C-alpha positions as CSV (number, residue, x, y, z in Angstrom):
1,X,-38.0,-112.5,-42.0
2,X,-41.2,-112.3,-43.9
3,X,-41.6,-108.7,-44.9
4,X,-44.7,-107.3,-46.6
5,X,-45.0,-105.0,-49.6
6,X,-48.1,-102.8,-49.1
7,X,-49.8,-100.8,-51.9
8,X,-52.6,-98.3,-50.9
9,X,-55.5,-98.0,-53.2
10,X,-57.8,-94.9,-52.8
11,X,-61.4,-95.7,-53.7
12,X,-64.9,-94.2,-53.3
13,X,-64.7,-90.8,-51.7
14,X,-62.4,-91.5,-48.8
15,X,-61.7,-95.2,-48.5
16,X,-58.4,-96.9,-48.6
17,X,-58.0,-100.6,-49.7
18,X,-54.7,-102.3,-49.3
19,X,-52.9,-104.8,-51.4
20,X,-50.4,-106.7,-49.2
21,X,-47.8,-109.0,-50.7
22,X,-45.5,-111.5,-48.9
23,X,-42.5,-111.6,-51.2
24,X,-41.1,-115.0,-50.5
25,X,-44.3,-116.9,-51.4
26,X,-46.0,-114.3,-53.6
27,X,-49.2,-114.5,-51.5
28,X,-51.3,-111.4,-51.8
29,X,-54.1,-110.2,-49.6
30,X,-56.6,-107.5,-50.2
31,X,-57.6,-105.7,-47.0
32,X,-61.2,-104.5,-46.8
33,X,-62.1,-104.2,-50.5
34,X,-64.9,-101.7,-50.8
35,X,-65.1,-102.3,-54.5
36,X,-63.5,-104.8,-56.9
37,X,-62.6,-103.1,-60.2
38,X,-59.8,-100.7,-59.0
39,X,-58.3,-103.5,-56.8
40,X,-58.2,-106.1,-59.6
41,X,-56.7,-103.4,-62.0
42,X,-54.0,-102.5,-59.4
43,X,-53.1,-106.1,-58.9
44,X,-52.8,-106.7,-62.6
45,X,-50.6,-103.7,-63.1
46,X,-48.3,-104.9,-60.3
47,X,-48.3,-108.4,-61.6
48,X,-49.6,-109.7,-58.2
49,X,-52.0,-112.6,-57.9
50,X,-54.6,-112.1,-55.2
51,X,-54.8,-115.2,-52.8
52,X,-56.7,-113.8,-49.8
53,X,-59.1,-111.1,-48.7
54,X,-58.9,-109.9,-45.1
55,X,-62.0,-108.3,-43.7
56,X,-62.1,-106.3,-40.5
57,X,-65.8,-105.9,-40.3
58,X,-69.1,-106.3,-42.3
59,X,-69.8,-102.8,-43.5
60,X,-70.4,-102.6,-47.3
61,X,-67.5,-100.2,-47.8
62,X,-65.2,-102.9,-46.5
63,X,-66.7,-106.0,-48.1
64,X,-68.4,-104.7,-51.2
65,X,-65.8,-106.1,-53.5
66,X,-65.5,-109.5,-51.8
67,X,-67.6,-111.7,-54.2
68,X,-66.4,-110.2,-57.5
69,X,-62.7,-110.5,-56.4
70,X,-63.3,-114.1,-55.2
71,X,-65.0,-114.9,-58.5
72,X,-62.1,-113.4,-60.5
73,X,-59.2,-114.9,-58.5
74,X,-60.5,-117.9,-56.4
75,X,-59.0,-116.2,-53.3
76,X,-59.8,-117.2,-49.7
77,X,-61.8,-114.8,-47.6
78,X,-60.9,-114.4,-43.9
79,X,-63.1,-112.4,-41.5
80,X,-64.4,-112.0,-38.0
81,X,-66.1,-115.1,-36.4
82,X,-68.6,-112.9,-34.5
83,X,-69.8,-111.5,-37.8
84,X,-69.4,-114.6,-39.9
85,X,-73.0,-114.4,-41.3
86,X,-72.5,-110.8,-42.5
87,X,-69.2,-111.3,-44.4
88,X,-69.9,-112.2,-48.1
89,X,-68.1,-115.3,-49.3
90,X,-66.2,-116.0,-46.0
91,X,-64.1,-119.1,-46.0
92,X,-62.4,-118.8,-42.6
93,X,-63.8,-117.1,-39.4
94,X,-61.2,-115.9,-36.9
95,X,-61.3,-114.8,-33.3
96,X,-59.1,-113.0,-30.8
97,X,-55.6,-114.6,-30.6
98,X,-55.8,-116.5,-33.8
99,X,-53.0,-116.4,-36.3
100,X,-53.6,-115.8,-40.0
101,X,-50.8,-116.8,-42.4
102,X,-50.1,-114.9,-45.5
103,X,-47.3,-116.9,-47.1
104,X,-44.5,-116.8,-44.6
105,X,-46.0,-113.8,-42.8
106,X,-48.2,-114.1,-39.8
107,X,-50.9,-111.8,-38.5
108,X,-52.3,-111.9,-35.0
109,X,-56.0,-111.2,-34.6
110,X,-57.3,-108.7,-32.2
111,X,-61.0,-108.6,-31.3
112,X,-61.8,-104.8,-31.2
113,X,-65.6,-104.2,-31.0
114,X,-67.2,-100.9,-30.7
115,X,-67.6,-99.6,-34.3
116,X,-69.4,-102.9,-34.9
117,X,-70.0,-105.8,-32.6
118,X,-67.6,-108.2,-34.4
119,X,-64.8,-105.9,-35.5
120,X,-61.2,-107.4,-35.7
121,X,-57.8,-106.0,-36.5
122,X,-54.9,-107.8,-38.2
123,X,-51.4,-107.2,-36.7
124,X,-48.3,-108.2,-38.7
125,X,-45.5,-107.9,-36.1
126,X,-42.5,-108.6,-38.4
127,X,-43.6,-105.7,-40.7
128,X,-44.9,-103.6,-37.9
129,X,-48.2,-103.2,-39.9
130,X,-51.6,-102.8,-38.2
131,X,-54.7,-103.1,-40.4
132,X,-57.4,-101.8,-38.0
133,X,-60.3,-101.0,-40.3
134,X,-62.6,-98.4,-38.7
135,X,-61.6,-99.0,-35.0
136,X,-58.6,-96.6,-35.0
137,X,-58.1,-93.7,-37.4
138,X,-55.4,-91.2,-37.7
139,X,-56.4,-88.8,-34.9
140,X,-59.8,-90.5,-34.6
141,X,-61.8,-93.7,-34.0
142,X,-64.9,-95.1,-35.6
143,X,-68.4,-94.2,-34.7
144,X,-70.1,-96.5,-32.2
145,X,-72.7,-98.1,-34.5
146,X,-73.1,-101.3,-32.6
147,X,-70.9,-101.1,-29.5
148,X,-70.6,-99.1,-26.4
149,X,-68.1,-96.5,-25.2
150,X,-66.7,-99.0,-22.8
151,X,-66.1,-101.6,-25.6
152,X,-64.4,-99.1,-27.8
153,X,-62.2,-97.7,-25.1
154,X,-61.1,-101.3,-24.2
155,X,-60.4,-102.0,-27.9
156,X,-58.3,-98.9,-28.3
157,X,-56.4,-99.6,-25.2
158,X,-55.6,-103.0,-26.6
159,X,-54.2,-101.5,-29.8
160,X,-52.4,-98.8,-27.8
161,X,-50.2,-101.6,-26.3
162,X,-48.5,-102.2,-29.7
163,X,-45.1,-100.6,-30.3
164,X,-44.8,-96.9,-31.2
165,X,-43.3,-98.0,-34.5
166,X,-46.5,-99.7,-35.6
167,X,-47.8,-98.3,-38.9
168,X,-51.6,-97.7,-38.6
169,X,-53.2,-98.7,-41.9
170,X,-56.7,-97.4,-41.3
171,X,-59.5,-97.5,-43.9
172,X,-60.4,-93.9,-44.4
173,X,-58.9,-90.5,-45.1
174,X,-60.6,-88.6,-42.3
175,X,-57.4,-87.1,-40.8
176,X,-57.8,-83.4,-41.6
177,X,-61.3,-83.2,-40.1
178,X,-60.1,-85.3,-37.1
179,X,-57.3,-82.8,-36.5
180,X,-59.8,-79.9,-36.5
181,X,-61.9,-81.7,-34.0
182,X,-58.9,-82.5,-31.8
183,X,-57.9,-78.9,-31.8
184,X,-61.4,-77.9,-30.8
185,X,-60.8,-79.8,-27.5
186,X,-57.1,-78.8,-27.0
187,X,-56.4,-75.7,-29.0
188,X,-53.2,-75.0,-27.1
189,X,-51.6,-78.5,-27.5
190,X,-48.4,-77.7,-29.4
191,X,-47.8,-81.3,-30.6
192,X,-51.3,-81.3,-32.0
193,X,-50.8,-78.0,-33.6
194,X,-47.7,-79.1,-35.4
195,X,-49.3,-82.4,-36.5
196,X,-52.3,-80.5,-37.9
197,X,-50.0,-78.3,-39.9
198,X,-48.2,-81.4,-41.4
199,X,-51.6,-82.9,-42.3
200,X,-52.8,-79.7,-44.0
201,X,-49.6,-79.6,-46.0
202,X,-50.0,-83.2,-47.1
203,X,-53.6,-82.8,-48.1
204,X,-52.8,-79.5,-50.0
205,X,-50.4,-81.6,-52.1
206,X,-52.9,-84.4,-52.6
207,X,-50.9,-86.8,-50.5
208,X,-52.4,-89.3,-48.0
209,X,-52.1,-88.9,-44.3
210,X,-52.3,-92.7,-43.8
211,X,-50.5,-94.7,-42.6
212,X,-49.7,-92.8,-39.4
213,X,-47.5,-94.3,-36.6
214,X,-48.9,-95.5,-33.3
215,X,-46.4,-93.3,-31.4
216,X,-47.9,-90.1,-32.8
217,X,-51.4,-91.4,-32.2
218,X,-50.6,-92.1,-28.6
219,X,-49.2,-88.5,-28.3
220,X,-52.0,-86.6,-30.1
221,X,-55.1,-88.7,-30.8
222,X,-57.7,-87.7,-28.2
223,X,-59.5,-91.1,-28.4
224,X,-56.3,-92.8,-27.3
225,X,-55.7,-90.3,-24.4
226,X,-58.9,-90.6,-22.5
227,X,-56.9,-91.5,-19.4
228,X,-54.6,-88.5,-19.8
229,X,-55.3,-85.9,-17.0
230,X,-54.5,-83.1,-19.4
231,X,-57.3,-84.2,-21.7
232,X,-59.7,-84.6,-18.7
233,X,-58.9,-81.0,-17.8
234,X,-59.5,-79.8,-21.3
235,X,-62.9,-81.6,-21.2
236,X,-63.6,-80.1,-17.7
237,X,-63.9,-83.7,-16.4
238,X,-61.1,-83.7,-13.8
239,X,-61.2,-86.7,-11.6
240,X,-63.6,-88.6,-13.9
241,X,-62.9,-92.1,-15.3
242,X,-61.1,-92.7,-18.6
243,X,-64.3,-94.4,-19.9
244,X,-66.3,-91.2,-19.1
245,X,-63.8,-89.0,-20.8
246,X,-63.7,-91.3,-23.8
247,X,-67.5,-91.2,-24.0
248,X,-67.5,-87.4,-23.9
249,X,-64.9,-87.1,-26.6
250,X,-66.9,-89.5,-28.8
251,X,-70.2,-87.6,-28.1
252,X,-68.5,-84.3,-29.1
253,X,-67.1,-85.8,-32.3
254,X,-70.5,-87.2,-33.3
255,X,-71.9,-83.6,-33.5
256,X,-68.8,-81.8,-34.6
């Protein structure tokens, strides 16, 4: 069984970059390198040789380190086919259902547009690891810069089908603010209240809230619960479609 070793690297103000190593082969991927220097330094300290970059989408805080890391390591860059022209240094463009190999480990590609028109996610089933960029956050989802509410809701439903045990390696530390927003919609949700307390405790101690697990996202993330009648009631949208409820949650978050 090809298990992954995953190192989380905080960069910029709130980004996470991931170093992912498949132990049997020694293959190492960088997921969404916003910058290069701290990534190369971390790999050196670990004694890992970077062989791949995995990009979920084209935004500069996800691809900004691509070219310098490739120059330093000769690594192979894999990114979304719909955005091939916007991924610096891309070598391999992938689509929904494609399989990406990292040594003996395999990642399934999900096409999850909404935040951008070409966003993808990488799912490593053997390690239960989901690298979802800015589509799904702990207690949140990405802004709709290039896509529609319908697209993003479809994308989130696709990810929601993964096991509760899936670890959600999103790309930003937004969780504390996301919890405050979620409580503004459902202040009496006891599960959400408890999760918010845990998040506040982690952040007080300077600890990351990421990764979360998909099971807790399904239970408490309002963006994954747009088809939950309790959320519709909280939004005063009883009887409306899940897509309408999702759009309203996203609208409220945009001005929160």
